[in-house]
N, C-alpha and C positions, 0 to 999 in steps of 0.2 A: 558530443551531446547524445543523449539517449531518448528514446520515445517509448512510453508504456501505453497499454490499453487498460482502461478501467471499465468494468461492466457492472453498472448499477441497476439495470433494468432488464427484466426477463419477460416482458409483455411483448412477445414477438408473433409474427404471422404463424398460424397453425396451432397456437396455444400450447399447453403443457405436453400434449402428445408428440409435438414436433420439436420440443425444446432440447432434448438430448442431442438430436442430430444437428440442429442449428448451432448449438453452443459448441459442439465438437468442431464444426466447420469453421466457426469464428476463431477458435483457439488455434487450430492447425494453420489457418491462413495467416494469423498474426505471427505465429512462430516462424513460419517460412518467410514472412516479409521482413523479419529483422527486428521486431519489437523486443524490448529488453525486459519489460514487466508485463504480466497480466494480473490484474487485481480485481477483487470483488469486495463489495461492502460487507461488513459484519453486522448485518441487521436481520431481523426476523419479520418485520413489517416494512412495507415500502415507505420511504420518507417523502415529505411534502414537496420538495423541489423536483421529484421524479413523478409524482402522481399520488392518487389516493392510497391509503394504507392497505386496501384490499387487493391491490395488484400483486402479481406473482413475485415472490422473493425466495430465493434459494438460500439455505443455510451455508455460510461461508466456507467452512473447512471441508464439508462434503463436496461442495462445488469445486474447490481447489484440488481435492483428491481425484475427482473425475478429470480435471484438466491435466493433471500429472500424467495420466495415461494417454492423453491425446497430443502431447507436446514433447519436444526433445531438448530445447535449449533455454527457453524463456524462464525468468524467475517468477515465482508464484507467491502471492501473499494477500492478506486483507488490507484494505485501506479504510479504516484500521479496526482492530479488535477492541471493542469497549471493555475496559478492565473489569467491569461489573459482571460480565456474562459468564465467565468461566473461572474456576479456581486456578491460581497461577501455576501450581504444579501440574495440573491436568492440561492447561494451555501449553506449557512447555513440551509436555509429552506429545500433544496433538501436532504441534508445528514440527517437532522432530520426526514424527512418523511421516509427515508430508515430505520433509527434507530427504529422508532415507529412501522413500519409495519413488521420489522424483529424480534421484541421482544427485542430490545436493543442490536443489534449486529453490528452496524455500527461503522466505524471510518472515520475520515476526514484526507485524505492524501493531502498534499499541496506541490507545488514546484513553482519555478520562471518561468517555461515554456521555451521552447527552439526551437520547431519545426516551423521555420518560414514559410515553404512551406504551411502547412495546414492553418496557419493564413491568408496568402495572398490568398490562393485558396478559402477560405470560407468567406473572407471579415472581418476577426477578427483583430482588431488593434494589432500591435506587437511593443510596445515601446522599447526603448533601455534597455540594461541589468540593468543599475542603477535604472531606473524607475520601472522595473519589480520587483526588490528586494524591493523597497519602497512600491509597491502595495502588495507584499507578506507580509511584516510586518504589514501593515494596515489591511489586511484580517485576519491575526492571531489575532490582537487586537479585530476586530469586532466579530470573532468567540467566543473568550473568553467572550466578553460582552453579546452576545446573548445567549450563553449556560448558562450564569449565570442569565438570566431572567431580565437583566437591559435594560429598554426601553428608557433611556435617549438618546438624540441625539448624534450621533458620528460625529465629525468634523475632518477629516483628510485632507492631502494635495490632495489626489486623490479621496477619497470617502467621501461623506456626506450622512448620514442616519438620516432623521428627526425622525423616529419612528421605531427602529429596534425590532419590536414585533415578538416573536416566540411562536406560539401556534398551536398545542400542544408542550410542552417541550420534550426533549429527554427522553427516558426510561433509557439509560445508565447513571449511576451515578458514581461520582458526575457530570460528563459531558461526552459527546462523546469524546473518546480519539483523540488527534491530533498528526499526524505524519508529519514531514517535511523531504522530500527526497532530497538527494544530499550530496556531499562530500566536498564542498568548505570550506576551513579551516577558512577563516576570516569572511565570511558572513553567509553561510548556517548553519554551525555547531553552530555558535553563536546564530542564531535564534532558533535552536533546544533547546539549553540550556535555553534560555529566555522564550520560549512559548510552546514548544512541549512536548508530552508524549512519543514520539518515533522518531527514526532516521532511515534512510534507506541508505545503502551504497552499493557500487559495489567494485570489485577488489578481489585480492587473500587474504588469511588470514593475511599475513604480512601487506598489505595495510590497511586492516580493523583494525588491532591492532594499527597501527599508527594513523588512523583517530579517533579511539575511545579515544586514549590518548589525542588528541587535544580537543575532545568534553569534556573530564573530566576537562581539564584546563579551558575551557569556563564556565563550571558549577561552578567551584570554584570561578571564577571571578564574576559571577552574583549571587552567594550565593544559588545555586540550588543543591540539592542532586543528584548526578550522578545516584544513584540507582532508581530514579523516572522515568528514561527514558528507554523505551524498545529499545534495540539495535538490529536492523534487518538488513539483507543484502539480496540482490537479486542475484541469480545465475541461471545458466542453467544446466540441467542434463538430460541425456538419460540413463535410467536404464532398463534392462530386466533380466529375471530370470537366463539366461545363458550367458549374456554378448555378445550376437550375434551382428553382423554388426557394431562392433566398440563401442557398448554401454558399460556402466559400469555394473558389477555384483552387487548384493545387498551388498556384503562385501566391494567393492570399494566405493560404494555410501556412506555407513556408515562411512568409513574412511574420506571421504571428509566432511561430516557433522561434524564429531568430530573435525576436524582441524579448522573449522570455529568457533565451540563452544569454543575451547581452545584459540582462538584469542579474545574472549569476546562477540561474537554474541549470542544473546538469541533466535532469530527466523531467520531461513533461509527460504526465500521465493523463491521457485524453479519454474521456467518455465520448461516444459517438452515437447519436440517436439513430442513425441509419446503419449501424454496424452489422445487423443481420443480413443486409444485402451483400456484404463482403467488399463492396466497391471502395469504401474509404480505406480499408486495410490495404488493398492492392495499390491504391494511389500513394499511400504513405510508403509502402515498400519500394515503389518505383521512383518516386519523385522527391520525397522529403527525408526519409531516414538516411539515404546515402549523402544527401546534400548538407546535413548538419552533423555528420559523424565526427568531423574534426573541429567542431565549434566548441570553444570554452575549455575549461580545465578538465583533465582526465578524472574519471570516477575513482573513488578509493578502491584499493585492491581487494578489500574484503567482499565487494559485490561481484566483481568479475575478474577472476585471476587468470 
């Protein structure tokens, strides 16, 4: 089982002037501690579950490029890129640049997008949900084509690419892994089964178990081996050495991770409100990551070869 670090909030002590140094320290500590992912949100405004929209929010791919220079082994990606924010050809070029400059450590996280306020606020078109899912599927097709080095024109309903050239090609082989985020049973999980190398879920272990059983059904229907898909879930945790101020102790945190592993999750991607202190990263590195390393099914080879 793998552990990831999700960083959705950049309102840290010292403000923007100290953000570069703190973010670098967080990334280096997580990398050294054995975390398998570091992810950021692909948002331009802060989202409601984290706080007011006015709070600090870094642009996702610029932040990941910074992390590429601070880390050596961890995979880097957004959780997840809204399909409306970037033209698919440019998005594939962007994530490929991250992959090349990180030494083959990028992944492409994609979703249908949902945060209407930042679209309207920044002048980004926000089509209806049905169209966003159509665009998501076309973007997945374009990513597969470009990662395969096929330069033939792409003609879709929403996107037309006359020459989808990608040079340099990704270092990740056989391609940059693709993850589709979301738990929708009829559309999202079917797109995972058809196109993706990973899924990302929310909810408690019982909800995760239910969603994964539906994903397996979709895999059977499209003829895709279920074992080819990395099963990830996002969660929030506050852990300290002594469980102070209502946080979890390391033993309680380990119990939570194991429960998600028993539900079928192979990577838990944790956001940590106290991450800027570095304490939870060090605890995970000492007491949790080694303890769950052999739990569950092995991850698909495309993620860590």
